N, C-alpha and C positions, 0 to 999 in steps of 0.2 A: 467799880472795877478794882480788883485787887492787884497790887504790884508784886512782882516776883521778889521773894526773899533770898538774899545772898549773904554769904559769910565773908567778912573782910579778911584779906590775906595778911594784913599787918597786925591788927589787934584781935582778930578772930571773933568779933562781935557780929551779930546778925543785923542787917539793915534792909530796908525796902529800896529796890532799884527803881527810881522814878525818872521819867523823861526830863531832860534838861539838867540832870544832876551834874555838878562840876566834878572834874577829876576822872578817875578810872572806874570802870564798871565793876571791878572786883575789890574796890576799897570803899569804906564808909566815907561820908562827907568830911568827918573830922580828920581822918588820915589823909584824904586827898588835899585838903586845904593846907595842912602842915607841909606837904611836899612842895606846893607851889610857893610858899613863903621861903623855904630853904633855897630854891632855885634862884632867887633874886639876890643872894648874897655872894655873887661871884666877885673875884678879885679884879680890880682894874689893872690893865697892862699899860706900861709906858711905851714910848715910841720904839725903843731898842728891842723890847720883847716882841712887839708886833712885827718888826722888821725881820728878826731872826726866825719867827714862825713862818712868815711869808717866804723867806729864802728856803727854808726846809720844805715847805709845800711845793715850791717851784722845782727843787731838786727831785722830789718824789714824782712829780708829773713828768719831768724829763726822763727819769729812769723807767717809768711805766711806758712812756711813749717809745723809748728805745727797745724795751723788751717786746712790746706788742707789734711794732711796725718794722723791725730790722729785717733786712733781707738775708736769708741764709744762702751762702754761695755754694 
């Protein structure tokens, strides 16, 4: 059984799309694995940054709740 041949959107190389291939269906295995390694290099946040992000998210939720559920008189 022949596998479909696809062209990678990153490096424009042709590759066979096989079942169980890691990554995206429009990227070759080499380009898919390089993206997964880059995603693990996220910056660690300290407690103050996490608290400020949580407060901002709470303010967003409150604003959306007020916009969605306020009664027009």
